[in-house]
Every structure is written in structure tokens, then in C-alpha cells.
N, C-alpha and C positions, 0 to 999 in steps of 0.2 A: 305700224307699217310692215314690220318683219313678220308678225303673227298673221296678218292678212295675206302676205305673199305665200307664207308656208301653207296656210289653209287652201289657197288657190292651187298650189302645187299638188296637195293631197287630193283635192276635188278632181283635178285634171287626170291624175293617175288612176283614181277610182273609175272615172268615165271610160278611160282607155281599157282597163281590165274588164269592166262590166260589159264592154262591147264584145268581148270574147265569150261565147256561149258556154265555155267550160265551167264558169262559176255556177250557172244554173244547172248544168249537168251534174256537178258535184252535190248541189243541194238536193236534187231529185234522188240521186243515189243514196245520200245520207237519209232521206226520208224513207226509202225502201228498207235500209238497215234498221231504222227505228221501228218501222212497222213489224219487221221480223222479230225484233227485240220484244215488242209488245205481245206477240203471239206466244212467246215462251212463258211457261209457268211452272209451278212446283206443286206436287201432290204428295200424299203420304207414301206413295210407292215409287215415285221417280219424277221425271221431267215430262211436262205436257207441252204439246204443240197444237194449238187450237183444241180440237176434241180428241186428238190422239195422245196416248200415254205410253211412255217408254220407261221401263223399270231401270233404276240407276241407284248408285250409292248416294247421289245427290237426291235427297227427298226431304219433305217437310218435317220428318221426325228427327233428322240428323242436323239439319241446317235451316236457319230461319229464312223466310222468303226475302227479306231485305238484304241479308248477307249474300244470298244466292245471286240476286240481281246486281249487287256491287261487284261480285266476282265476275259475272258475265260481262258487265260493263267495263271493268278495269282490264280484264285479260283479253276479251274479244272485241268489245266495242272500241276501246282506246288502243289496246296493244296491237290488234290486227287491222282494224278498219282505219282509225285515225292516224296511227303512227306509221302505217305502211301505205295503204291505198290512198288515204286522204292526203298524206304528205306528198306522195307521187303525183297526185292530181294537182295539188297546189304548186308543185314545181313546174309542171307542164303549163299551168295557167300563168304563172308569174315569171317563167324563165325567159320570156322575150322582152321584159321591161327595158333592160339596158341595151341589148343588141339592137332592138328596133328603135329605141330612142336615139342611139348613136348613128346607126346606118341610115335611118330615115330622114336625117337632117333636122329633126325637131330640136336637137340640142343647140343648134345655131340660134334658133329663136329665143330660147331661154337664156343663152349666154349673152345675148344682146341686151338683156335686162339687168338691173342692179341686184343680181342674186349670185351669191358666192357659189363656187363649184362644190365646196364641201357640203353646204346646206342643200344644194340641189341633189347631190349624190345621196345623202342621208335621208332626204325626203322620199326619194324614189325607193330606197331600200325599206324604209319603215312602212311605206304604203303596201308593199308586198306582204309584210308581216301582219298588218291590220286586215288585209284581205283574207289571209288564212285564218286569223283569229275570229273573223266574222262567221266563217263556215263552221268552225269548231264550236262557237258559242251557240249557234242554232241547233247543232246536233246535241250538245250537252243539255240545253234547255228542254229539248223534246224528250230526251231520256229521263231527265229529272221529273218532268210532269208525268211521264208514263209510269215510272216506279212509284211516285207519290200516289197516283190514283190506284195502282194495283195493290200496294202494300200499306199505304197510309204513312210511310216513312219519307219525310221530306228532307233529305240529307243534302246540304249545300256543297258537300265535298265532291259531288258530281262535276261541279264547275272547276275543280282543280285540273280537269282535262285541258282547259283552255291554256293556262301557262305552260303545262307540260308539253302539249302538242306544238305550241308556238315555239318553244325552246328547241324541240327536235327539228322543226322546219327551219328555224333560224340558222342552225349549224350548217345545214345543206344549202340554204339560200345564199349564205355568204360565199360558199364555193361556186355556186351557179353565177353569182354576180361577178366574181373575179374572172371566171371563164368567159362570161358574156362580154366583159369589157376587153379582154384580150383577143377573143376570136371574132367578136361582132356577129356571131351566128347563134340564133336561138336553138337550132337543132343540135349543134355541136356542144353548146353550153349545157343543155338539158341532158343529153346522152352521157356526156363526160361526168356530170354531177351524179347521175344514177350509177354510173360505173364506180365512182369514188365511194358512194354509199355502200355498194356491194362489197368493195374492198374493205371498208371499215368493218362491215358485218363479218366478213371472212376472217379478219384478224381477231375479232372478238371471239368467234367460234374456235379459232386455233388456240387462243389463250385459255378458253374453257377446256378444250381437250388436253392441252399440256398441263393445266392445273390438276385435272383428274389423274393423269399419269404421275405427276409430282406427289399427289396425295397417296397414290398407291405405293410409290417408292418409299415414302415416309412410313407408311404402315408396315411395309416389308422390313424396313430397317428395325423397327420396334419388335416385329415378330422374330427376326433373327436373334436380336438381343435376348428376348425372353426364352427362346428355344435353347440358345447356347447356355444361358444361365441355368436352365433346368437340366441340360445334359451334364454340365459341370457338377451340379449337385449329385446327379446319379453316379458320375464317375468317382467322386469323393466317397460316396457311400459304399460303392463296390470295392474301392481300394481298401477301405477299412475292413470289409468282410474278407477280402483276399488276405490281408495281413493277419486276420484272426484265424486263418487256416481253412476257410471255406473253399473247397476246390471248385464247386459248380459256379461260384461267383467269378472265377477267372475268365471263363468263356463269355459270360455276360459283359464283363468289363471290356474285353476286346471288341465286342459288338458295339457297345456304346461309344467307345473311342473312335471306331471307324465312322459311326454316324456323326460324331462331332467333327471329324476331319472332313468328311464329305459335305456336311452342311456349311462349314467355313469356306470350302472351295467353291460351292455354289454362290455363297454371298460375295466372295471376292470377284467371281466371274461376272456377276450381275451388276456390280457396283458401277463400272464405267457407263452402262446404259442409264442408270439412275442419275449419274452426274451430268450426262449429256442432256437429259430431260430438264434438270435443274437449270443448266445454262440456257437452254432454249426458252424456258419459262421466263427467266430474267430478261432476255433480249426482247421477246414479244410483249411482255408487260411494259417495258420501257417504250416500245413503239406505240402500244395502245394508249399509254398515258398521254402521248402527244396528239392523239387523234380525238375527234368529237365522238360522243358516245350516245347515239340516238336510241339504241336498244335499252341501255341501262337507264337513260333518262325517262323513257317511256315506262320502264318497270317501276319507277318511283311512285307512280300513281297507286299501284296496288298496295305499296307500303303505307302511303299517306291515308288511304281510305280504310286502313285497318282490316283488310281482307285477309283472313287466315287461310293460307294455302298449305299449311304444314300437313294437315290430314291428307290432302291430295297427294303431296309428295310421298308421304309414308305409304299410302296405298299403292302408288306406282312402284316404290321400292320393294314392297312386299310381293307384288306380282313378279318383279324381276327375280327376287330370291326364289320364288317357287319354280320359275322356268329354269333356274340354274341349280336346282336342288341336287340333282344327281351328280353334277360336277363338283359341287361344294362338298357333298358327302364323301366323294372319293378323295378329294384334296385334304379334307379334315379328318380322315379316318384315324390317323395316328394321334393318340392322346398322351400327353406328357404331364402327368400330375394334375389332370383336369384342365390343362391349357391346350387348346387346339393348335395344330401346326398350320399357321397362316402365312408361311413364307412364300407361298405361290399365290399372290393377291391378284385378282382379276379386276379389270377396269369397270366391270359392271356390278361388282360387289356392292351391296347396299351401304356398307360402312364407307366405302370409297366415294360413292355418289353423294351420300349425305354430307360428308366432310367437304367435298369439292363444291357442292352447292352452297354450303355455308361460307366458304372462302370467296366465291364469286359474288355472293350477296353482301359480303362484308365491307365493300367500298361505301364510304360515307356519302351522303347527299352532297356535301360541300365539294368532295373530290370529283364526283361524277359531273356535276354542273360546272364547277370551277375550271377544271381542265378543259372542258368543252368550250366554255366561254373564252378562255385564253386563246384557244385555236381560232375561234370565230373572230375575235378581235384582231388577231394577226392577219388573217386572210382578208377581213374587211378593210383593215388599214392599208394593206397592199393594193386592194382593188380601188380604194379611194385615191391613193397616190397615183396610180396609173390613170384614173379618170381625170384627175386634176392636172396632170402633167402633159397629157396628150393634146395635140393640136387637131382641131376638128374643122 
């Protein structure tokens, strides 16, 4: 009896959402994206689009076609289309489930039947997730067939996009449900959820920027320590030469001592700024730990599909180094025993970017998904409590 009632609730929810043409609009748009995906290919000289060829570092001599398609699928197909546009469309499609259910009076009919409010609430919520999963499944299956036909590689990891995207959607859907129950307005719930999504992304971006500054400060500290140790060695050597009666060494000793004093003064003057960055990083990381992580969850797919983006990152960092070559040469002009003076570290230095990227990607899968699911459970529990306690 309970199973039959639950299935009836799911069927009714499906019919309600299917009546909204946005589901079919999303499928048509996904079909267009898959068609564009199928038009892209790889040659020995670069990327091809139908009969056009564009020379690129991505070519069949440097990367296999199946790896290329995995990269495009993971970064662009899932990372941009599904995890951004697809999730936004799913929110618009399902955002009215609870507001319309409550405001339209349909809830009275359901509550008159022997169905608990908790089961009714969870059924409505899960139906929205299943609706989103269906769209992602169609897109993933189409891409799976497309890549299999083009390359002969039938990799079932393409279907990992289904749980990843549904997870991303579920974080935001929980927020949308809570806002829908509180405001009883589809427009308000959807817009506020999108605003919350942008806020979470802004905080993540802030954490990334602060992490880069923190890494730069850490590298500066190490550089000052190395520089001062080198200057101390030079001072000790020059003092020995002065004690031995070498008159020219006295002037050099004074020069190196002034350099040591000036460098220490610069280190002390810049330390408060580095300490402020460390404090800000700790604060924003704590805030970010309590929020859902749609971007990081979506990025897990690239990791799970074993798509190697290290060479891409290295190429980007190399180009950045070339653009900053003149400034780096001026900054690093002073040589101290073969050690460059790196006490003026820029946020765009390749060493800083590489270390900051490693730190940001260092979060485990369990931490990313676990903290996000804890947030979702709290928000969903609150929404369920409001739904069950309210008089309709």
C-alpha cells in the first residue's frame, strides 16, 4: 500500500513537471550541445570543426582522441553545460514544485489522504532530483555513443556525470525548496536560490584568491630566510677578511651589512600584511567549509575520469612566465651565491600559481561531498520541519 501510494505521488509529480515545456526545451538544448560535441575532432595539427582545422597544442600527436574527448566532455560538457546551464534550467523547471503545490491548494487534497507529511515532502523533493537525473542521463548517453563511434572507446565513466550533476543540483534544490516553503513564491525561491549559488561561488573565488596570496607570502618568508642566511654567510666571510687585515673588505662588509638591515626592515614591514592574509584565509575557509560546493563537486568528474590536465596547466603557467619575463628579470637580477632574490613574489608567478592550484585541488572527495551533504541535510530538514508544522 505504501509503495503504491509513493509511486502514485511520483507519477503525479512527473506529470506536473512534464506539463511544463521547459523539460523538452532542456532536452533540445542538450541535443544541440551533443551535436556540437560530435562536430569537434582532432587531427595531427590541431582541432577540427567539421571540415575546418585550427592549429593547436591539442593535436593527435600529443594527446589521444579518447583523452581529448574525455577532457572536452569533463571540462566543457559537464563543467560548463551541465553544472551551470543545465542546473540553472533544472532549478527553473523544478523551482515551482513546492510553492505551486502549497499555494494552489493541491496540498489539501493530499493531506486528506492517509499519507504522512514527511513522505509527501520527501517524495516531492526526490521527484525533482529524478527529473534532473533523467535529463543528465540522456545527455551522458548521447555523448557516450558519440565518443564510442568516433574513437572506438566505450568508456562507461561518461555516466559518472549523472551522480555528479545530481549532487550539484541537490545542494541548490534543497535551498530552493526551503525558500519555496517559506515564501510560497516560485519566482522568489528561484531567484534567491540563484543568488545564493552566486554567493557560494564568490566565496569560493575569494578563498582561491586568498590562498594564492597566502602561498605567495609563504614563499616570500622562505625567500627572506634564504636571503638572510646567505647575507649572514657573506658577513661572516668578510669579517674574517677584515680581521686578517684586508682593507678593501671593510667597505664591502659595510655594504652587505646595510643590505642585511634593509632586507630585515622590509621583511618586518611586510609581515603584518601576510598575517592579515593568513587570518582572512582561515576565516573564509571556515565559512566555505559550511557551504555547499557545486564547483568543487563538478570538478571531481575530471579527477574520476583520469583526465590529465597537468600539461594544460603547465602550458598556461609557461605563457604567464613569458609575459612577466621582463619584470621577473628585473626582480631576480641580484644573485646571491646562485640563489635568486625572490623576496618580491608576485601573485602571477608560476611557482605561486602551481602551489595554490595544488592546495585548492587538495581537498578530498569525502570532504567536498561530505560537507556539502551535511549542509543539504540541515537545510532540507529545516524545510521539512516548516512543511510539516505549517497549517494549510
